[in-house]
DOVEX-317948 format. One record per atom (N, C-alpha, C): residue in one letter; x, y, z. Coordinates in pm, whole numbers, padded with zeros to 5 digits, always signed. Layout:
N
aXYZ...
// end
This chain:
289
m+03484-05177+10219m+03411-05250+10108m+03232-05267+10111n+03170-05188+10059n+03041-05215+10069n+02963-05313+09991s+02862-05401+10037s+02808-05506+09991s+02833-05504+09842r+02743-05372+09758r+02732-05365+09622r+02824-05347+09528t+03015-05277+09581t+03156-05290+09536t+03169-05435+09573g+03183-05518+09665g+03181-05701+09657g+03116-05710+09562l+02990-05692+09546l+02918-05804+09452l+02973-05813+09305n+03001-05662+09268n+03080-05624+09150n+03185-05744+09105l+03274-05699+09171l+03361-05745+09239l+03439-05915+09233a+03366-05958+09256a+03305-06055+09252a+03218-06175+09089l+03177-06056+09045l+03112-06113+08946l+03174-06070+08843v+03302-05937+08842v+03395-05956+08738v+03504-06092+08750a+03558-06122+08894a+03656-06228+08909a+03565-06367+08837v+03445-06424+08803v+03363-06512+08763v+03362-06511+08675v+03339-06454+08543v+03389-06407+08397v+03523-06404+08396a+03616-06404+08452a+03756-06390+08395a+03764-06514+08435t+03681-06620+08507t+03741-06737+08537t+03701-06822+08409l+03567-06735+08398l+03503-06811+08348l+03555-06824+08178a+03605-06715+08161a+03733-06686+07990a+03844-06738+07982a+03857-06726+08106a+03994-06879+08105a+04016-07040+08059l+03869-07061+08154l+03811-07191+08129l+03811-07212+07971s+03717-07121+07905s+03699-07132+07792s+03818-07170+07636y+03976-07062+07714y+04047-07089+07633y+04125-07190+07672f+04116-07154+07785f+04234-07315+07809f+04179-07453+07842k+04056-07455+07820k+03933-07579+07847k+04084-07691+07843p+04088-07780+07963p+04117-07909+07892p+04121-08055+07784g+04255-08059+07746g+04177-08122+07657g+04215-08092+07483t+04159-07930+07518t+04190-07858+07375t+04278-07801+07293q+04316-07815+07236q+04480-07805+07119q+04442-07693+07069h+04490-07564+07090h+04462-07498+06980h+04537-07497+06832p+04460-07473+06692p+04582-07534+06594p+04662-07388+06614a+04766-07446+06559a+04870-07354+06491a+04920-07278+06421p+04944-07178+06403p+04938-07118+06282p+05006-07151+06161t+04918-07110+06049t+04954-07187+05973t+05109-07065+05896v+05166-07210+05882v+05334-07190+05811v+05303-07125+05666r+05332-07049+05598r+05287-07030+05458r+05446-07035+05380l+05452-07099+05251l+05577-07125+05192l+05596-07025+05135i+05546-06900+05062i+05581-06816+05068i+05570-06693+05193d+05625-06582+05169d+05598-06427+05311d+05553-06340+05242l+05582-06359+05069l+05545-06228+04999l+05391-06165+04954k+05382-06124+04976k+05226-06065+04938k+05274-06030+04786p+05154-06039+04691p+05151-06029+04562p+05135-05874+04538v+05157-05775+04611v+05157-05627+04583v+05314-05623+04609e+05409-05710+04664e+05498-05713+04706e+05622-05707+04582v+05574-05824+04457v+05627-05843+04414v+05646-05783+04312h+05754-05749+04205h+05787-05705+04109h+05894-05755+04008e+05910-05825+04070e+06030-05890+04008e+06023-06093+03953i+06006-06139+03849i+06009-06266+03881i+06059-06344+03770r+06112-06467+03824r+06157-06504+03667r+06130-06696+03712v+06110-06728+03621v+06085-06913+03636v+06155-06943+03495a+06197-07080+03612a+06283-07177+03470a+06264-07317+03489v+06231-07363+03352v+06196-07515+03367v+06337-07564+03245p+06338-07717+03322p+06461-07783+03210p+06432-07774+03072g+06544-07756+03035g+06487-07708+02834g+06427-07707+02805q+06437-07549+02917q+06384-07408+02841q+06422-07296+02903k+06460-07207+02795k+06515-07106+02850k+06427-07029+02981p+06475-06970+03034p+06386-06895+03192p+06348-06756+03104t+06255-06762+03194t+06159-06622+03159t+06150-06550+03232d+06178-06405+03197d+06176-06293+03312d+06081-06238+03298l+06008-06191+03421l+05877-06091+03383l+05912-05996+03495k+05887-05861+03484k+05849-05747+03551k+05738-05639+03516l+05734-05634+03676l+05623-05503+03643l+05672-05332+03632g+05623-05347+03504g+05662-05178+03481g+05522-05096+03510p+05524-04966+03432p+05400-04854+03424p+05280-04931+03372q+05330-05011+03304q+05194-05081+03171q+05138-05151+03219g+05239-05242+03345g+05175-05369+03351g+05322-05487+03321w+05234-05578+03369w+05378-05756+03380w+05421-05687+03208q+05540-05724+03217q+05635-05727+03060q+05673-05853+03038v+05695-05963+02986v+05806-06106+02960v+05912-05985+02898t+06044-05975+02991t+06149-05921+02949t+06287-06057+02923a+06328-06127+02932a+06346-06245+02870a+06274-06377+02856p+06281-06468+02731p+06400-06430+02631p+06349-06331+02503f+06261-06260+02531f+06209-06153+02402f+06119-06010+02500i+06094-05934+02479i+05996-05866+02486i+05916-05824+02511l+05786-05823+02548l+05650-05872+02494l+05596-05826+02649p+05421-05793+02587p+05333-05766+02656p+05302-05921+02780a+05303-05948+02909a+05280-06062+02990a+05088-06043+02977d+05049-06177+02981d+04961-06154+02962d+04902-06177+03140p+04839-06055+03122p+04699-05986+03281p+04656-06106+03389n+04609-06187+03299n+04521-06288+03362n+04574-06469+03402l+04729-06437+03385l+04816-06542+03412l+04878-06490+03526m+04901-06352+03496m+04987-06264+03599m+04889-06297+03756k+04758-06280+03739k+04680-06262+03836k+04659-06411+03883t+04649-06480+03815t+04604-06633+03861t+04776-06661+03960l+04868-06637+03888l+04954-06655+03966l+04976-06623+04109l+05021-06479+04108l+05015-06396+04180l+04862-06421+04335d+04736-06475+04255d+04668-06457+04336d+04703-06599+04416y+04803-06681+04369y+04860-06848+04401y+04954-06854+04551l+04999-06761+04555l+05149-06703+04629l+05104-06753+04763d+04965-06736+04807d+04935-06756+04992d+04913-06967+05042v+05031-07025+04925v+04999-07123+04943v+05079-07205+05095p+04949-07265+05167p+05020-07310+05297p+05151-07432+05264s+05225-07428+05347s+05303-07589+05383s+05276-07681+05465r+05244-07738+05411r+05212-07888+05518r+05292-07954+05626d+05365-07933+05580d+05515-07997+05633d+05682-07907+05564s+05738-07895+05696s+05889-07839+05678s+05954-07920+05749f+06064-07877+05746f+06191-07962+05827f+06326-07905+05776p+06432-07892+05821p+06571-07841+05785p+06579-07896+05630a+06656-07824+05534a+06760-07888+05436a+06874-07984+05441a+06940-07947+05574a+07124-07956+05598a+07116-08062+05644g+07213-08153+05601g+07239-08288+05603g+07140-08353+05543r+07056-08344+05491r+06923-08403+05397r+07008-08439+05213d+06967-08581+05198d+07013-08587+05098d+06919-08491+04991l+06894-08496+04888l+06829-08375+04847l+06741-08411+04725a+06874-08543+04633a+06803-08644+04502a+06713-08704+04590q+06681-08715+04743q+06563-08777+04765q+06413-08748+04762y+06473-08629+04752y+06336-08576+04739y+06297-08469+04639g+06396-08541+04527g+06372-08465+04386g+06482-08272+04367l+06519-08287+04446l+06554-08139+04466l+06697-08105+04442d+06728-08193+04377d+06893-08233+04333d+06888-08153+04177k+06775-08203+04112k+06744-08185+03911k+06615-08114+03979p+06524-07991+04020p+06450-07922+04037p+06317-07936+03859k+06250-07975+03922k+06131-07978+03845k+06127-07817+03728a+06122-07739+03807a+06097-07587+03825a+06174-07559+03901e+06169-07389+03883e+06279-07327+03974e+06188-07196+03984l+06168-07145+04061l+06086-06988+04031l+06205-06853+04153w+06216-06762+04049w+06267-06664+04144w+06099-06503+04225l+06063-06514+04271l+05984-06425+04371l+06135-06308+04415n+06142-06166+04349n+06243-06091+04359n+06370-06151+04396d+06384-06171+04488d+06595-06229+04519d+06521-06363+04574s+06412-06378+04605s+06349-06502+04702s+06377-06662+04540d+06460-06750+04666d+06422-06848+04529d+06336-06993+04612y+06310-07026+04474y+06195-07179+04534y+06166-07303+04444r+06282-07403+04509r+06293-07529+04391r+06195-07650+04433f+06115-07626+04303f+06042-07758+04358f+06083-07881+04253g+06038-07934+04354g+06108-08089+04312g+05992-08218+04318g+06027-08351+04386g+05950-08451+04355g+05806-08461+04417f+05699-08601+04416f+05610-08530+04440f+05598-08603+04537q+05563-08698+04677q+05546-08707+04750q+05454-08818+04768p+05458-08973+04743p+05390-09084+04691p+05234-09044+04761v+05195-09057+04873v+05097-09078+04924v+04996-09014+04932n+05022-08847+04944n+04926-08761+04858n+04952-08675+04778n+05044-08692+04712n+05062-08624+04544n+05140-08503+04651e+05173-08493+04725e+05208-08307+04770e+05393-08336+04689q+05386-08170+04646q+05525-08171+04621q+05612-08106+04762y+05735-08144+04695y+05864-08102+04814y+05983-07979+04751v+05905-07889+04793v+05959-07728+04757v+06087-07712+04859l+06223-07689+04782l+06323-07589+04891l+06307-07461+04909a+06304-07427+05013a+06315-07293+04959a+06365-07203+05133g+06485-07127+05124g+06553-07052+05175g+06610-07170+05327g+06680-07274+05293g+06724-07385+05351g+06594-07527+05440t+06456-07430+05428t+06378-07533+05473t+06300-07634+05367i+06283-07714+05393i+06220-07833+05304i+06094-07841+05319h+06009-07797+05230h+05812-07766+05228h+05791-07914+05150l+05678-07932+05206l+05555-07976+05133l+05430-07920+05087v+05350-07868+04979v+05308-07830+04951v+05203-07878+04821d+05136-07802+04807d+05030-07858+04708d+05052-07857+04549p+05090-07925+04487p+05152-07905+04360p+05063-07782+04273q+04960-07764+04309q+04911-07626+04187q+04962-07504+04169l+05055-07409+04270l+05165-07362+04226l+05297-07407+04115f+05325-07530+04122f+05412-07562+04058f+05338-07601+03930y+05218-07598+03857y+05135-07612+03764y+05116-07472+03713r+05135-07394+03767r+05100-07312+03701r+05205-07190+03634i+05406-07267+03687i+05470-07260+03653i+05528-07263+03512d+05507-07426+03522d+05609-07531+03415d+05553-07486+03315h+05620-07368+03263h+05558-07355+03082h+05684-07318+03071d+05631-07265+02942d+05783-07201+02847d+05739-07106+02820a+05809-06979+02749a+05837-06835+02792a+05708-06769+02743y+05650-06840+02596y+05586-06791+02492y+05401-06846+02565w+05406-06960+02679w+05277-06916+02760w+05237-06750+02813w+05376-06745+02858w+05316-06604+02922w+05287-06467+02857i+05281-06490+02734i+05263-06348+02660i+05164-06323+02640d+05088-06214+02665d+04913-06173+02620d+04914-06232+02542k+04756-06227+02539k+04704-06295+02439k+04598-06260+02335a+04594-06100+02415a+04553-05963+02301a+04600-05998+02161l+04526-05950+02117l+04596-05931+01915l+04653-05787+01896l+04603-05677+01985l+04591-05569+01934l+04702-05495+02061p+04746-05393+02120p+04821-05334+02225p+04678-05266+02302a+04714-05315+02432a+04643-05234+02530a+04572-05077+02488g+04442-05046+02501g+04400-04902+02425g+04430-04878+02280a+04434-04963+02190a+04463-04946+02055a+04359-04911+02042e+04375-04811+01969e+04244-04762+01846e+04273-04796+01651i+04149-04885+01614i+04178-04881+01464i+04141-04792+01382t+04270-04693+01321t+04201-04654+01191t+04187-04675+01049a+04271-04764+01020a+04254-04800+00904a+04259-05000+00902l+04193-05019+00834l+04216-05174+00823l+04198-05218+00677q+04310-05348+00640q+04322-05380+00477q+04295-05501+00474l+04193-05597+00476l+04148-05725+00527l+04223-05827+00341p+04188-05943+00370p+04232-06031+00185p+04105-05968+00102d+03930-05916+00118d+03907-05926+00007d+03799-05744+00042a+03918-05687+00120a+03783-05574+00181a+03881-05496+00227t+03877-05404+00211t+03891-05242+00276t+03827-05154+00441l+03827-05083+00501l+03755-05023+00597l+03873-04894+00614t+03818-04780+00600t+03877-04646+00585t+03774-04568+00688r+03820-04465+00741r+03742-04351+00782r+03762-04273+00663d+03600-04149+00660d+03640-03994+00561d+03682-03944+00649k+03663-03789+00595k+03710-03714+00666k+03631-03676+00835q+03448-03667+00788q+03371-03733+00882q+03378-03809+01018g+03485-03908+00976g+03502-03986+01098g+03444-04101+01067i+03342-04072+00887i+03263-04207+00918i+03298-04328+00868w+03356-04467+00868w+03353-04572+00830w+03335-04571+00670q+03436-04617+00604q+03344-04679+00415q+03428-04801+00436l+03321-04895+00384l+03389-05051+00354l+03366-05025+00172a+03515-05090+00135a+03533-05093-00030a+03569-05312-00051p+03494-05337-00111p+03375-05310-00163p+03232-05285-00114a+03223-05198-00098a+03062-05125-00051a+02927-05257-00032d+02920-05290+00039d+02771-05347+00061d+02654-05319+00169p+02563-05275+00091p+02473-05168+00146p+02384-05263+00279k+02449-05377+00296k+02367-05489+00415k+02479-05430+00521v+02564-05415+00510v+02643-05400+00620v+02630-05232+00681s+02594-05240+00820s+02577-05080+00879s+02708-05093+00970a+02666-04914+01047a+02761-04865+01082a+02750-04964+01247d+02687-04981+01304d+02709-05129+01423d+02767-05240+01388d+02772-05297+01266d+02825-05386+01225d+02935-05369+01220i+03018-05250+01135i+03149-05211+01123i+03233-05184+01293q+03113-05137+01378q+03186-05147+01430q+03152-05270+01545r+03101-05383+01541r+03046-05475+01608r+03227-05547+01552f+03254-05540+01429f+03367-05614+01388f+03495-05584+01444l+03489-05449+01408l+03626-05354+01470l+03687-05445+01642t+03532-05401+01758t+03509-05457+01853t+03583-05578+01915a+03559-05637+01776a+03588-05827+01765a+03747-05865+01784w+03833-05745+01722w+03958-05758+01731w+04008-05721+01833e+03972-05598+01892e+04027-05547+02005e+04028-05631+02148e+03904-05731+02133e+03859-05797+02260e+03850-05959+02252n+03911-06041+02113n+03927-06150+02165n+04038-06218+02148l+04038-06332+02184l+04186-06343+02263l+04272-06519+02217a+04369-06480+02223a+04462-06622+02131a+04404-06718+02211i+04396-06867+02141i+04409-06978+02246i+04506-07011+02354s+04596-06973+02236s+04784-06987+02267s+04881-06870+02148v+04979-06885+02244v+05104-06823+02147v+05187-06918+02110a+05301-06907+01998a+05351-06983+02022a+05465-06928+01910p+05596-06977+01911p+05698-06978+01776p+05621-06955+01679i+05678-06865+01561i+05594-06842+01430i+05573-06977+01362g+05512-07061+01316g+05551-07168+01200g+05561-07167+01090k+05592-07264+01012k+05594-07242+00892k+05564-07313+00818d+05389-07275+00824d+05275-07294+00736d+05263-07227+00679a+05199-07188+00512a+05221-07153+00436a+05084-06987+00444p+05156-06870+00421p+05047-06789+00434p+04955-06785+00382q+04835-06720+00394q+04682-06728+00313q+04645-06610+00274g+04734-06525+00328g+04691-06383+00329g+04722-06337+00369e+04697-06161+00412e+04731-06031+00543e+04644-05960+00585v+04633-05910+00665v+04597-05852+00763v+04679-05717+00779a+04671-05599+00728a+04781-05503+00788a+04643-05384+00818m+04700-05357+00956m+04586-05249+01050m+04649-05115+01082s+04606-05014+01070s+04689-04939+01125s+04639-04835+01252l+04737-04800+01327l+04672-04809+01509l+04735-04612+01525a+04614-04545+01570a+04645-04440+01627a+04785-04417+01709g+04826-04323+01694g+04983-04320+01701g+05071-04369+01651q+05069-04426+01587q+05163-04553+01521q+05180-04545+01393k+05347-04514+01339k+05354-04512+01167k+05309-04609+01100a+05377-04741+01159a+05370-04841+01076a+05264-04952+01135p+05204-04989+00938p+05057-05064+01055p+05113-05166+01148l+04991-05263+01170l+05069-05405+01267l+05020-05509+01129r+05056-05560+01104r+05018-05665+00976r+05125-05837+01064f+04942-05888+01023f+04965-06002+01053f+04928-06130+00943a+05009-06239+00931a+05020-06303+00832a+04871-06404+00834i+04835-06440+00793i+04718-06560+00782i+04806-06693+00753l+04775-06766+00849l+04862-06908+00812l+04776-07006+00810k+04770-07101+00689k+04705-07207+00680k+04705-07319+00825d+04592-07364+00845d+04603-07513+00928d+04478-07554+00963p+04460-07635+00939p+04363-07733+00962p+04280-07737+01059d+04315-07632+01174d+04197-07651+01272d+04261-07499+01345f+04282-07457+01311f+04287-07300+01414f+04324-07207+01301l+04253-07060+01343l+04267-06951+01270l+04435-06895+01301v+04527-06864+01258v+04673-06875+01270v+04691-06740+01246l+04714-06635+01329l+04765-06494+01264l+04876-06496+01329a+05042-06463+01284a+05111-06443+01295a+05148-06326+01279r+05242-06257+01360r+05303-06144+01353r+05438-06192+01366p+05508-06205+01187p+05634-06193+01186p+05733-06119+01265d+05691-05970+01274d+05818-05897+01297d+05857-05907+01475l+05761-06017+01533l+05771-06034+01687l+05815-06204+01660g+05779-06294+01573g+05839-06387+01553g+05725-06517+01630i+05631-06494+01635i+05532-06556+01721i+05383-06531+01616q+05340-06662+01644q+05174-06672+01636q+05063-06642+01691y+04935-06632+01679y+04834-06651+01762y+04736-06720+01739d+04736-06852+01790d+04623-06912+01757d+04491-06888+01776l+04358-06902+01724l+04245-06891+01741l+04138-06983+01719d+04047-06977+01775d+03940-07075+01764d+03927-07032+01616d+03888-07139+01554d+03857-07177+01408d+03742-07091+01371s+03660-07067+01463s+03491-07009+01460s+03501-06817+01416l+03622-06832+01467l+03669-06673+01440l+03685-06607+01306k+03679-06752+01190k+03759-06700+01073k+03649-06570+01031d+03522-06594+01009d+03408-06492+00954d+03451-06374+01052t+03471-06385+01206t+03425-06287+01275t+03515-06183+01242l+03691-06210+01239l+03767-06110+01206l+03834-06060+01043l+03747-06172+01006l+03840-06169+00838l+03734-06133+00716r+03634-06085+00794r+03491-06062+00707r+03450-05930+00755v+03386-05872+00690v+03263-05767+00753v+03176-05764+00669a+03109-05891+00797a+02889-05871+00731a+02830-05806+00807h+02701-05812+00766h+02607-05772+00831h+02549-05923+00884a+02555-05870+01049a+02487-05976+01134a+02330-05960+01109a+02332-06135+01079a+02168-06150+01035a+02071-06104+01150p+01964-06108+01217p+01858-06081+01316p+01877-06253+01382a+01889-06275+01508a+01828-06447+01534a+01674-06458+01487a+01703-06556+01464a+01539-06616+01475a+01460-06592+01579a+01331-06600+01537a+01212-06593+01631a+01215-06740+01693k+01162-06712+01852k+01194-06865+01911k+00970-06825+01844t+00940-06958+01829t+00821-07078+01838t+00797-07068+01937k+00644-07057+02012k+00599-07133+02115k+00524-07251+02087
// end
């Protein structure tokens, strides 16, 4: 072995030794790998069930048109809520121990506050640890301590999960009957307002239609018993029967009910003019210096 080869081998040995010392430095403890409550990735979840005491279980299923509520009724699910839930499945387990031989009542797991099924995996949400308010969750024979944010995301009835959009995704309005006006398209495809209002432009009409397509309800609830104050009938492309919204009397919200579905959409009261009147949008006042 010549001197240069020996020098190179010596340098390799020194580098390897330094690397080993850096990794196995005395007194240094390497963090344990994070334990997750849920092993599933969001893209692997295609069926969900949520059971909350006192409420009918909610079943959600992923289909070609996205997530749907399939029980206790069949309606499109809120895509924003579904994304929020699935994005939070990567919740770490702060601590865990076997459930065998434990008194589940001690952890509030004998009568869970909520139960979640992801595909075939079951998670039972129990009581809260009094020191740091973390929650006990039973999963696969193991009790975990986790941040309760996942529980707060599922602790709702079935109506919570309904899509807040007033119209189906991709819906095209072809005619609209309002309490005080009618919108139709002539043979040239130009929108006509009756009674006519010369102040209302094509842009005003398009802005009105877009408001129906884009505005979301604050909440969805079982249809109430408030007296109807009018109706909106809307024809959509590809649908024979029009959608009918009953306008229910309410002091705080604009409430649009779908009697055919047994639900009502609660919207901000400020949207009454936006959704029920086709009006000219006055230009914003110029700012003075």
